[in-house]
N, C-alpha and C positions, 0 to 999 in steps of 0.2 A: 318515348317522352320521359324526362327526368325532372322530378320536383327538387328544387334547390332550397335547402334549409340553412338559414344563417346560424352561425355559432354552434355548430354541432359536428361531431366527428363520426357519427353513426347514422345508418339508414333506418334504424329500428323505429324512430318516431312515425315514419310513414305508415307503419302497419299497426299502430296502437289502436285498441278498441275503446271507443268513447261513447257516452250517452248522447241521445239526440239533443239534449239540453245544451251541451257544450259543442256540438258539431259545428254550428255556424261560426262561433267565435274562433275555433281552432282552424277551420278550413279557410277562414278569412286570411290567416297567416300562411297556412300550408300551400295554398294555391296562388300565392302572390308572385312567386318566381319560378319560371318554367324554362327548361331547355328542351328544344323540339327539333327533330328532323322532319324534312318535308314529306317523307314517306309515312309519317305517323299522324298526318292531319286528320284522317278519319277517326282514329282513336282519340285524338285531342278533342274533336267536336262531340264525341260521346261522353267524355268525362266533364267537359266544361259546359254545363247546362245551368239554367236558372241563375241563382245568385252567385255561383262560382265565376261566371263571366265578369262580374263586377269586382272580383277579388284580384284579378290579374294586374300586376304592376310592372313586372320585368319579364320580357320574353327574349330568349336567345334562340335564334333560328338558323339552322343549317340547310341550305338547299342541297338535295341529293341529285347527282348527275348520273348519266348512263354508265353502265359497266363496259369494259372492253377486253379483248382477248390478250392473253399473255404474249403471243407472238408479235404484238405491236408495241411492246414496252419500250423498245429502242427505236421507235419511229415517231416523227413529229405528227401531230394531229392533222388529218386531211380535212377537206371541206365537209365531207359527210360526218366526221366526228364532231366538227365544230357546230354544224347545224343541229345535230342531235342533242348536243349539250345545251345549245341555246334554247331548244324546245323544252328540255327538262327544267332549265333554270326559269324560263317564263312560266311554265306550269306551276312551279314551286312558289314563285312570288304571287301569281294570280290566285292560287289556291288559298294562301294565307290571307291575302287582302279580302277575298270574298267572305271568308269566315269572320274576320274582324268587322267587316262592313255589315254583315247580318246582325251582329251584336248591337251595333249602333242604331239599328232600326228600331230597337226597343224604345218605347216612349218614356218609361219611368227611369229616373236617374237614381232612385233609392228603392230599396226593398227592406221590409221589416219582417224578421223571422225570430220567433221566440223572444220578442222584446228587443232584439238587436237590430239597429238600423245599419244597413249595408249600402254604402254609396259607391258609385262607379269611380274607379281610380284611373288616373292618367297612366299611360303605358310608356315604358322605356323599351324600345325595340332595338335589339342587336342583330344585324344581318352579318352572319359569320361566313367564313370562307367556304364556298361550295366544294363538295367533295364527292368522289365516286367510291363505291365499295371496293373497287379494284385498285385504288390509288396506293394503298399501303404496300401491296406487292410490288408495284412499279417503283416506289420510292426507295424501299429498303432491301430489296433482294440482293444477294451477294453477286459481285461482279468480278470477273477475272482482271479487268483493267478499268477501274472507275474513271480514269481520265478520258476514256473514249465512249462511255456509256451515257445514254440520254437521261434515264431516271426522271427526276423532277423537270428536266429541261424539255421533256416531251410537250409540255404546255407553254413553252417559252414564247411562242408566237401567237398564242390564242388569247382572246379577250371575250368573255361571255357577254352576250347582248340580250336585251329585252326585246322580244320580237314584236309585241303589240302593246306599247305603253298606253295607247289611248283607251284600252279596255279596262285598265285598273280603276277601281272605285276610289273615291275620296274617303279619307279616314280622319276623324277628329279627336280620337282618344289618344293618339300617339303624339306626345309632346316632346319627347327626346329620342333622337334617332342616331345610332352608331352603326357604322359599316366597316368591318375589318376584312378587306378583300384584296390584299396586296402581295401575298407571298407566292403561291403556286398557281392556284385557280383564280385568275384575276378577272374583274368585271370592268367592262368598258365604262369610263367615267360618265359618258352621256346617259347610259342606261341607268346608272345609279342616281343621277340627277332627276330623271323622269320618275323613278320610284319615289324619291323624296318629295317631288312636287305634288304628289297625291296626298301628302300628310298636311292637312290644313290646321294651322294654329301651332306649328312647331315652335318650341322655345330654344332648343339646342340641336346642333348638327355636329357630328364627329365622324369624319370620313378618313379612312386610311386606304389609299389607292397606290397603284404602281405606274410609274412612267418609265419602266425598266426595259421596254422593247429597244434593243440596241442594234439589231441587225437590219430589220425592215424599217428603214427611216420613214417612208410614207405613212406607216401605221402610227408612229409617234406623232407626226405632224397632224394627221387627220384626227387622232384621238384628242389632242389638245384643242384643236379648232372646234370640233364637235362639242367638247366639254364647255368651251367658252360660249358657244351659241345656245347651249341648253340652260346655263345658269339663270338667265332672266325668268325662266319658268317657275323658279322657286317662290314659295309664299314667304315673304320676309317681314310682314307687318308685325308679327309677334316674336320674331327671332331675336334672342339676346346673346347667344354664344355660337360662334362658328369656328370649327377646327378642321383643318385639312392637312393631312400627312400625305404628300405626293412624292413617293420615293423615286429618286434618280441617283444612282451611285456616282460618286466623284472619282474620276480617274486618278490613280496613284502614279501613273506615268505622265509627268507634267510636260513631256514633249508631244504628247498626244494632241491632235487637233480635232476636237469634238465637232460633229455636224450641227447645223442649225436645226432647231426644233420648230421653226416658223414655217408657214406655208410658202412654197416657192413663188406662188402668185402674189404674196404679200410679205416680201422678205424683210421689211422693216417694221411690221406691225405685230406687237405681242398681244394677240386677241385674249389670251387667257388672263394675263395680268390686268388688262383693261376690264374684263368681266368681273374679276375678283375685286377690283377697286370699286366698281359700281355696287357690288353686293355689300362691301364693307360700309357703304353709306346708309344702310338700313336704319330707319329712325330709332329703333329701340336696341340696336346692337351695342353690347358693352364689352364683349371679348372677341378678338379676332386673332387667330393663330394659323400660321403656315409653317410647315416643316417638311423634312424628307431626306435631304435638303431640297428646297423649292427653287426651281430655275426662274429667277425673277429679273425684271427690268424696272427702271425708275418709274414707269407709268403705273405700277401698282400703287405707289404712294401719291403721285402727282402727274396726271396726264398733261401732255403739251397743251391741250385745249383749255386747261384750267388756268392758264395765264391771264385770261380775260376775267375781270372782276365778276361779271354776271354768271360765269360758269365755275366760280371757285367752289370746290367741294367743302362739305362741312359734316363733321361727325358729332352730333349733339350729345350723345350719351356714351361714347367710347371711353372705356376706362383702362383696358389692358390690350396691348398689341405685342405679339411675339412673332418674329419672322426669323427662321433659320434658312439662310439662303445659300445657294450653291456658288462656288467661286467661278462658275461658268455662266455666261449670259445666254439668253435664248437664241441669239444669233450664232452661238458657238465660240465667241471670243472669251478670253479669260479676264476676270477682274483683277488678276494679280500677275506680276512680272517676276523675272528672276532677280534675286538679290545679288548685288555685286560683292563677292567675297574675296578676301585676300588672305595670304599667309596660311596658317594652319587650318583655318575654317575652309578655305578653298581646297586644300589638299585632301581634307577629310571627305568633302562632298564628292570630289573626283574619284576617290578610292571606293566610296559606296556605290557610285554609278557604274564603275568598271566591274565591280563584283557582280552587280545585277546583270550586266551584259554577259559576263562569263557563264552565269547560270542559264541564261537564255540560250546561248550557243550549245551548252551541254544538253539541255532538254530537247533541242531540235535535232540531236543526233539520232533519236529514236522516234521518228514520226509514226503516227498510227493511221491506218487506212480505215476510218470509220466515219459514220455520218455526223459524229460530234467529236471534236477535238477540243478539250477544255482549255489547253494552253493557247492554241491559236485563237480561240474565242476570246479569252481574256486579253490577249494582245490587241485584238481588233477593237475592243471597247476601252482600252487604256488601263486595264486592271493588272497589267504585267508588262515589263518589269517595274519595280518600285524606283521611280526617279522623281523625288519630290524636292523641288527647288523654288517654286513660286511662293513668295511671301510679301512682296512689295506691291501695294495697291497701284493699279494703273492710273496715272494722272489724267488719262483721256476718258476714263469710265467711272472710277469711284467717286470723284467730286459730284457728278450729276446725281448719283444714287443717294449720297448723303444730303445733298441740297433738297431733293424731292422729299426725303424723309422728314427733315425739319419743317418744311413747308406744310406737310400734312399734320405734324404734331402741333403746329401753331393753330390749327383749325379743330383741335380736340380739347375743348375747354374743361372736360371732366377727366382727362387722362391722369391715371395714377401710376401706371407702370408701362414701360416700353422696352423691349429687348429685341435688338436686331443684331444677329451674329452670323458669321460665315459658318459653314458646316463644321461641327466640333471634331470630326474625325481627321482633320488636317493637322500637319505638324506645326502649325502656327495659330496664334489667336488674333482674331479681328472682330470687334463688335462694339456696340454702344448701348448703354443702358440708362434710361431715365427713370428716376424714382420720385414720386410726388411727396409733398409734405405729409408727415404722419405715417408714411409707409416704412415699416421695418425692413431693412435689407442689408445684408452683409456681402460685399463683393466677392469674398472668398468662396461663397457657395458655387460660383460659376468658374473658378479658376481651374478646377480639376477636369473641365471639359476638354482640354487640349493638352497635348504633350509639351507644348512650347512654354506655357506659363507655369512657373513653379507653384506648387500647392501651398507652400509656407511663405506667403507674402506678408509683409509688415502692413497690418491693416490700420486704417485711420479710425478715429472715434468721431464720426460725423454726427451732427445734430439732425435727428430724424424730423425735426420741425421744418427743415429747409428742403426745397427741391434740389435733387442731386443728379448729376450727369457724369457717368463713368465711361471712360474710353479705354478699350484694350486694343491698341492699334500699333504697338511697337514704336518705332521711331517716326512713323508717319504722323502727320497732323492735318486735320481738316482745314479747309480754307477759312479765312477770317469771316467771310459772309455767313458761313454755316454756324460758327460760334456766336456771331452777333444775333442771328435769328433765334438761336436757342435761348440766349439771354433776354431777348425781347418778347419771347413767347408769352402770351397772356396766361395767367395762372389763377384766374377766378378770385376766390376770397384771399388767396395768398399773393395778391398782385404786388405787394411791396417786398415780398421775400426775395432775397438774393440767391440766384442760382449758383450752387456750388459745383464747380467743374474739376474733375480729377482725371489724370492720365496715369495708366499703369506703366511703370518703367522698371528695368532691371539694372542693378548696380552691383559692384563688388561688396561682399559682406564684410562688416567690421569683425574684429577679433571676438568681441562679445557675442555677436550674432552667429558666428561660426560655432561657438560653444552651445548656444541655445537652439539654433535652427539646423545646423549641420552643413548646408551647402556653401560653396564659395561665392555663389551668386544668389542674391535674394531680390524679390520684387517689392515695390512700394508704390503707393498711390500718391502722386504728386499733384498738389493743387495748382491749377492753371490760372 
């Protein structure tokens, strides 16, 4: 167990000798932030007694998993390993919940010691990535050929599960919950939802999960479906902020054909986007964020059933929406097509792709006979070779996404900020940003997120009192209906305010701009 002290670079304050008179005041701060491993729960319960339980405000918790032998470092986890780790993970979560539940059974909300009134604090709980004491050796030991060794990939097909979610007690002191479990030791999304569902009265949720299973496709499809089925169990009456980072890597080989992540029995239904849409309608929700990038479809914003007036969704308190979406749709199709290049631009792209193919052939001349071949694995998931050419929105897919977005925005009367962008790791920029009246915003803040948009754009001096809509979409333009709906969108008190619409465009720099800015091509925001 580690006590976290703010604004200090030494551990000495933890060992300071103080009088009983000042003990309560100092410990109220000392015991406010704790880092804890699950195998330290017994010691934790011994230390946190009496008024100290009411002092706790921040708890960072690491579930500790089973150890394993060195001779299996380069083998995938088998069913026995997975079941054993599931049991350790379940025991770790249940142990913590039982401890916190026993605290809440105390009737008094305040305690007075030496004239100091100590009130129970709300708790911000961080569930951090589970780990085994053996992991460090598996991750970092020296290897004769790192391309063919498993290392961290030993856990690539494993998702930790909560075995008995129904035995978890309800907790009321946890108002803010964060879970960062997306790198090596990943947690099944459904299990995380069931853990969160036991926190009654939550105000904010911040999940960082992985959708990165790339080989065993049924695992991806089943995880997403189970995730969607579990979301309605969340208690959302008091929820004001929801953030989900659901990581799924975007292929850099744009010739790669990604598989569908939808269930084969429902090939046209995106259950997860539908479930998240329902969650976003929570009465008191003010912030809704999806990133990763998130594999999204238009039903996230506007389901087909919402076309009927009686079923039209409404977000009464939504103020901020941020969606970083993948260029790949849930059914495996791309939102972007190849740009038609000519002349020097076409020759440059062909040269780059031929060079990537030559490297691919060269590396294949020395194949390795091992259980894990990094190069072949990367090729299988589209992470090699680098052939990036998709930059033009598909006219059969993108208009529907943008139309669903503006329909949703029109039903958010308190909206102050909306950012919807394609994954920033792509070689092109595509996104739309709405900024409400009175909101300070400089579009240049976001230009550095992609390699395609120049950082030194000529920025406008827009009136912050106006609602503003910024499009970074290259030469593409949204349909007239989309722009019309944006202009007609109700704006509450600013009903008479005219929506300012700007598109980012690149042009040849003037002589003066070349002196001031440097590049031959500069960007500017053009009013539409």
